[in-house]
C-alpha positions in Angstrom: -203.9 67.3 -37.2 -205.4 70.6 -36.0 -208.9 68.9 -36.1 -207.6 66.1 -34.0 -206.1 68.5 -31.4 -209.4 70.4 -31.3 -211.3 67.2 -30.7 -208.9 66.2 -27.9 -209.4 69.5 -26.2 -213.1 69.2 -26.5 -213.1 65.7 -25.0 -210.8 66.8 -22.2 -213.1 69.6 -21.4 -216.1 67.2 -21.4 -214.1 64.9 -19.1 -213.4 67.7 -16.7 -217.1 68.8 -16.6 -218.2 65.2 -16.0 -215.6 64.8 -13.2 -217.0 67.9 -11.4 -220.6 66.4 -11.6 -219.6 62.8 -11.2 -221.9 60.6 -9.1 -221.0 56.9 -8.8 -224.7 56.1 -8.3 -225.8 57.9 -11.5 -223.7 56.7 -14.5 -225.0 58.5 -17.6 -222.5 57.5 -20.3 -219.1 56.2 -21.3 -217.1 58.9 -19.6 -218.9 58.4 -16.3 -218.3 54.6 -16.5 -214.6 55.3 -17.2 -214.3 57.6 -14.3 -215.9 55.0 -12.0 -213.4 52.4 -13.1 -210.6 54.9 -12.7 -211.8 55.5 -9.1 -212.0 51.8 -8.4 -208.4 51.3 -9.6 -206.9 54.4 -8.0 -204.9 52.3 -5.5 -203.2 50.2 -8.2 -199.6 51.0 -9.1 -200.3 50.4 -12.8 -203.6 51.0 -14.5 -204.7 51.8 -18.1 -207.5 54.0 -16.7 -205.6 57.3 -16.9 -206.6 60.6 -18.4 -204.6 60.1 -21.6 -206.4 56.8 -22.3 -209.8 58.3 -21.6 -209.2 61.0 -24.2 -207.8 58.4 -26.7 -210.6 55.9 -26.3 -213.4 58.6 -26.6 -211.6 59.9 -29.7 -211.4 56.4 -31.2 -215.2 55.9 -30.7 -216.0 59.4 -32.1 -213.7 59.1 -35.2 -214.6 55.5 -35.9 -218.3 56.2 -35.8 -218.3 59.4 -37.8 -215.8 58.3 -40.5 -217.5 55.0 -41.2 -221.1 56.3 -41.3 -220.2 59.3 -43.4 -218.2 57.2 -45.9 -221.1 54.7 -46.2 -223.5 57.5 -46.9 -221.2 58.9 -49.6 -221.1 55.4 -51.2 -224.9 55.3 -51.0 -225.3 58.6 -52.8 -222.8 57.6 -55.5 -224.6 54.3 -56.0 -228.0 56.0 -56.3 -226.5 58.3 -59.0 -225.1 55.2 -60.7 -228.4 53.3 -60.5 -231.3 55.7 -60.7 -233.8 52.9 -61.0 -232.9 51.6 -57.6 -233.0 55.2 -56.2 -236.6 55.6 -57.7 -237.7 52.3 -56.1 -236.4 53.4 -52.7 -238.2 56.7 -53.0 -241.5 55.0 -53.9 -241.2 52.9 -50.8 -240.5 56.0 -48.7 -243.6 57.7 -50.1 -245.7 54.6 -49.3 -244.7 54.3 -45.7 -243.8 57.8 -44.6 -246.3 60.7 -44.8 -245.2 63.9 -46.5 -243.8 66.3 -43.9 -242.8 63.6 -41.5 -239.2 62.4 -41.0 -238.3 58.7 -41.0 -238.2 56.9 -37.7 -236.4 53.8 -36.6 -239.8 51.9 -36.5 -240.3 52.5 -40.2 -237.3 50.3 -41.1 -239.3 47.0 -40.6 -242.0 48.2 -43.0 -239.4 49.1 -45.7 -237.6 45.9 -46.8 -236.3 47.2 -50.1 -234.7 50.3 -48.5 -233.2 48.1 -45.8 -231.8 45.7 -48.5 -230.3 48.6 -50.4 -228.6 49.9 -47.3 -227.2 46.5 -46.5 -226.0 46.1 -50.1 -224.3 49.5 -49.9 -222.4 48.3 -46.9 -221.5 45.0 -48.5 -220.5 46.5 -51.9 -218.7 49.5 -50.3 -216.7 47.2 -48.1 -215.2 50.3 -46.5 -213.0 48.5 -43.8 -211.7 45.5 -45.8 -209.0 44.6 -43.3 -211.2 45.1 -40.3 -209.2 45.8 -37.1 -206.4 43.6 -35.6 -207.3 41.1 -33.0 -205.2 38.7 -30.9 -205.6 35.0 -30.2 -206.0 34.4 -26.5 -204.7 30.8 -26.8 -203.0 28.6 -29.4 -205.5 28.0 -32.3 -205.4 25.6 -35.2 -206.9 26.7 -38.5 -206.9 24.2 -41.4 -204.0 22.4 -39.8 -202.0 25.6 -39.3 -201.0 26.7 -35.8 -201.7 30.3 -34.9 -199.8 30.8 -31.6 -201.3 32.5 -28.6 -200.9 36.3 -28.8 -200.6 36.4 -32.6 -202.1 39.5 -34.2 -204.8 38.5 -36.7 -206.5 40.7 -39.2 -209.7 39.2 -40.7 -209.9 40.0 -44.4 -213.6 41.0 -44.6 -213.4 41.3 -48.4 -213.0 37.6 -48.6 -216.5 37.2 -47.1 -218.4 40.2 -48.5 -217.3 39.3 -52.0 -217.3 35.5 -51.6 -218.6 33.9 -54.8 -220.1 30.9 -52.9 -222.2 33.3 -50.7 -223.4 35.9 -53.1 -225.1 35.5 -56.5 -223.3 38.5 -58.1 -220.6 39.5 -55.6 -218.9 42.0 -57.8 -222.2 43.8 -58.7 -224.4 46.2 -56.7 -227.5 44.0 -56.2 -230.0 44.7 -53.4 -231.7 41.4 -54.2 -228.9 39.7 -52.2 -231.0 40.6 -49.2 -234.5 39.9 -50.5 -236.4 36.6 -50.9 -238.7 35.8 -53.8 -241.6 37.6 -52.0 -239.6 40.8 -51.6 -239.1 40.3 -47.9 -235.8 41.2 -46.2 -233.6 38.3 -45.4 -230.5 38.2 -43.2 -227.3 36.8 -44.6 -224.6 35.0 -42.6 -221.9 36.3 -44.8 -222.9 39.9 -44.2 -220.3 41.1 -41.6 -219.2 44.7 -42.3 -219.1 45.2 -38.5 -217.0 42.0 -38.0 -218.4 39.2 -35.8 -218.0 37.7 -32.3 -217.2 39.3 -29.0 -214.9 41.8 -30.6 -217.4 43.1 -33.2 -218.0 46.8 -33.6 -219.3 48.2 -30.4 -221.4 50.8 -32.3 -223.1 48.4 -34.7 -226.6 49.0 -33.3 -226.2 52.8 -33.4 -224.6 52.7 -36.9 -227.5 50.7 -38.4 -230.0 53.2 -36.9 -228.0 56.2 -38.2 -227.6 54.8 -41.7 -231.3 54.1 -42.1 -232.4 57.5 -40.8 -229.7 59.5 -42.8 -230.1 57.6 -46.0 -233.9 57.5 -46.0 -234.0 61.2 -45.0 -231.8 62.2 -47.8 -233.7 60.2 -50.5 -237.0 61.5 -49.0 -235.8 65.1 -49.6 -233.6 64.8 -52.7 -233.1 62.9 -55.9 -229.4 62.6 -56.8 -228.0 62.9 -60.3 -224.5 63.1 -61.8 -223.3 66.6 -62.5 -223.8 68.2 -66.0 -221.5 66.6 -68.6 -221.1 63.4 -66.6 -223.2 60.3 -67.4 -224.0 57.5 -65.0 -221.7 55.3 -67.0 -218.8 57.7 -66.3 -219.1 57.3 -62.6 -216.3 55.1 -61.2 -217.0 52.6 -58.4 -213.3 52.0 -57.9 -212.4 52.9 -54.3 -209.7 55.2 -53.1 -207.7 54.1 -50.1 -207.7 56.0 -46.8 -208.5 54.9 -43.2 -211.6 53.5 -45.0 -212.2 52.7 -48.6 -213.6 55.9 -50.1 -215.2 56.5 -53.4 -213.1 58.1 -56.2 -213.8 61.6 -57.4 -212.1 61.2 -60.9 -210.5 58.7 -63.1 -207.0 59.9 -62.2 -205.4 59.7 -58.8 -203.2 62.7 -59.5 -205.6 65.3 -58.2 -205.3 68.1 -55.6 -206.8 66.0 -52.8 -204.4 63.1 -53.3 -201.5 65.5 -53.5 -202.4 66.9 -50.1 -203.1 63.4 -48.7 -199.8 62.0 -49.9 -197.8 64.9 -48.5 -199.7 64.6 -45.2 -198.9 60.8 -45.1 -195.2 61.5 -45.6 -195.2 64.2 -42.9 -197.3 62.3 -40.4 -195.5 59.0 -41.0 -192.1 60.6 -40.5 -192.8 62.8 -37.5 -194.9 60.2 -35.6 -192.5 57.3 -36.3 -189.4 59.3 -35.4 -190.8 61.0 -32.3 -192.3 57.7 -30.9 -188.9 56.0 -31.4 -187.1 58.8 -29.5 -189.7 58.5 -26.7 -188.9 54.8 -26.4 -185.2 55.6 -26.5 -185.5 58.0 -23.5 -187.6 55.5 -21.5 -185.1 52.7 -22.2 -182.1 54.9 -21.2 -183.9 55.6 -17.9 -184.5 51.8 -17.5 -180.9 50.8 -18.5 -178.6 53.5 -17.0 -175.5 51.5 -17.7 -176.3 51.5 -21.5 -177.0 55.3 -21.3 -173.6 55.8 -19.7 -171.8 53.8 -22.3 -173.4 55.8 -25.1 -172.4 59.0 -23.4 -168.8 57.8 -23.0 -168.7 57.1 -26.7 -170.2 60.6 -27.5 -167.5 62.2 -25.4 -164.8 60.3 -27.2 -165.9 61.3 -30.7 -167.9 64.5 -30.4 -166.0 67.5 -29.0 -167.6 69.6 -26.2 -169.6 72.4 -27.7 -170.0 70.7 -31.0 -173.2 69.0 -32.2 -173.2 65.4 -33.5 -172.9 65.1 -37.3 -174.0 62.3 -39.7 -170.3 61.5 -40.3 -169.8 60.7 -36.6 -172.1 57.7 -36.9 -169.5 55.4 -38.5 -167.1 56.1 -35.6 -169.7 55.3 -32.9 -170.7 51.6 -33.3 -172.1 51.2 -29.8 -174.5 54.2 -30.2 -175.5 53.0 -33.6 -176.2 49.6 -32.2 -178.3 51.0 -29.3 -180.4 53.0 -31.8 -181.0 49.9 -33.9 -181.9 47.9 -30.8 -184.4 50.6 -29.7 -186.1 50.3 -33.1 -186.1 46.5 -32.9 -187.4 46.3 -29.3 -190.0 49.0 -29.5 -191.4 47.6 -32.7 -193.6 50.6 -33.1 -195.4 49.4 -36.3 -195.8 45.7 -35.6 -198.4 45.2 -38.4 -196.4 47.2 -41.0 -198.6 48.8 -43.7 -200.7 46.6 -45.9 -199.4 45.4 -49.2 -201.0 43.5 -52.1 -199.6 40.4 -53.9 -198.9 41.1 -57.5 -199.3 37.5 -58.5 -200.5 34.2 -57.0 -198.0 33.3 -54.3 -197.4 30.1 -52.3 -196.2 30.4 -48.7 -195.5 27.2 -46.8 -197.9 25.3 -49.0 -200.6 27.9 -48.7 -201.9 29.8 -51.7 -202.1 33.6 -51.4 -204.1 34.7 -54.4 -203.2 37.6 -56.5 -204.2 41.0 -55.1 -204.6 39.6 -51.5 -203.9 42.2 -48.9 -201.0 41.1 -46.6 -199.5 42.5 -43.5 -196.2 41.2 -42.1 -196.1 40.8 -38.4 -193.2 40.3 -36.0 -192.4 39.7 -32.4 -189.4 40.4 -30.2 -187.8 39.0 -27.1 -187.0 41.2 -24.0 -184.2 43.7 -24.4 -180.9 42.8 -22.8 -177.9 44.3 -24.6 -177.6 45.7 -28.1 -177.6 42.8 -30.5 -175.9 44.5 -33.5 -172.3 44.3 -32.3 -169.8 41.5 -33.0 -167.3 40.2 -30.5 -164.9 43.1 -31.3 -167.6 45.7 -30.6 -168.0 46.6 -34.3 -171.5 47.3 -35.7 -173.0 44.5 -37.8 -176.1 44.5 -39.8 -178.8 41.9 -39.3 -181.0 40.5 -42.1 -183.9 40.2 -39.7 -183.7 43.9 -38.8 -186.5 45.5 -40.8 -188.5 48.1 -38.8 -188.9 50.0 -42.1 -190.2 46.8 -43.9 -188.2 45.4 -46.8 -188.3 45.2 -50.6 -189.6 47.6 -53.2 -192.4 48.8 -50.9 -190.1 49.6 -47.8 -190.5 52.9 -46.1 -189.6 55.7 -48.5 -188.2 57.8 -45.7 -185.8 55.1 -44.2 -182.6 57.0 -44.9 -183.9 60.3 -43.6 -185.3 58.5 -40.5 -182.0 56.9 -39.7 -180.2 60.2 -40.0 -182.7 62.0 -37.8 -182.7 59.3 -35.1 -178.9 59.4 -34.8 -178.7 63.2 -34.6 -181.7 63.6 -32.2 -180.8 60.7 -29.9 -177.1 61.5 -29.8 -177.8 65.2 -29.3 -180.1 64.5 -26.4 -177.7 62.2 -24.6 -174.8 64.6 -25.3 -176.8 67.4 -23.5 -178.7 65.4 -20.8 -178.7 62.4 -18.6 -182.2 60.9 -18.2 -183.4 59.5 -14.8 -186.8 58.3 -13.6 -188.7 61.0 -11.6 -188.5 61.1 -7.8 -190.3 58.2 -6.2 -190.0 56.0 -9.2 -187.2 53.4 -9.5 -185.9 52.0 -12.8 -187.5 48.7 -11.9 -190.9 50.4 -11.7 -190.6 51.6 -15.3 -193.1 49.6 -17.4 -192.0 48.6 -21.0 -195.4 47.3 -22.0 -196.6 49.4 -24.9 -199.8 51.3 -25.2 -201.8 50.9 -28.5 -202.5 53.7 -30.9 -201.7 54.0 -34.6 -198.2 53.0 -33.3 -197.1 51.0 -30.3 -196.5 53.8 -27.8 -194.3 53.8 -24.6 -195.9 54.2 -21.2 -195.9 57.9 -20.4 -193.7 58.9 -17.5 -192.4 62.1 -16.1 -188.7 62.4 -17.0 -185.8 64.0 -15.1 -183.2 65.4 -17.6 -180.0 66.5 -15.9 -177.8 68.8 -18.0 -174.4 67.3 -18.7 -172.7 70.7 -18.9 
């Protein structure tokens, strides 16, 4: 988290520097282009071209590029240790086409078909982004007789292509010959799509291909990689570990120090980010719907004495407040794609086979908010089977109980102490409920007026 904050500060500083030197007739890069668009839309009431989105988009480009390229190189080094005969053949090609003392250049790639094939096979076999990134259908689409409605979030499962038995001779093996013809010349493969395909393919594909060739070739020009003492090539595991990308494993057990830190970080980040984002949505919705905010505050005054803080036990006595919190979670839908799961057996859904070990991501949509939907005709709180912001089943959010407790205490405590209004010059009708996209669906940022209640 500290690294992310440092990166954001660095990007903000770069943005400030570029803004001071900005010349609309001399666009030198992404930040300049963004600033130009920001200037063009400066008269619009609502625009996505604000400073926060500038920092976020540059951060996305930076992280996506460095994380994927470095992970691919790590896979490459592991595979060269695992298959020294392939490493030797790459090095022989390097010696043939690159003079000693000279570094590889982009132009060398065309003269080195085997090395190019090995890099492509590393990308195919490593399959580091198996779920790709989510996309959305711009119109109703029919696929094999199934309707995919307009606006549906779709995640292409790249593994199904990169490991397709009908497209690759030995899909489960590392085999550079997948990209070579009988004469040893490099051949392109339609099923090779680690960068995705179409108009929404990876924007950095060209740069990534250049980087991978230069880094990989440069490393094998300078070094020969072996397993450490006491570890044979047969001992090296090619089973991936799961992170933002599929990374190589460091040992045969997952219970190592790195995974301890990663799992605790996941719990911490998942809990704080999810709860704080829900509270931000709650404040925005209370500014938008003042009558709901007032009704919550009336209930707080009835059951929580002045000077006392809300307690977990108060929740059962406050059905309207509980309903509002549930409706905030349903409406804001901050994790619309959930977290990926895997089918333990072959499953059939509406006549469609979902093979064992398929990655699945539940998705859901919501209508516009009106009034809390979790009250019966007598104003009592009722549970809904379709309310599942924490997912459902054995793989539901491990922190669900803690999150519910926190949301009630934080939300109730805030509305006990303050009444939230839009800032001067902004009406409640002006407040935009369209989410911004990050790891979670985020509320539009607004200045908030918080008037103390006491």
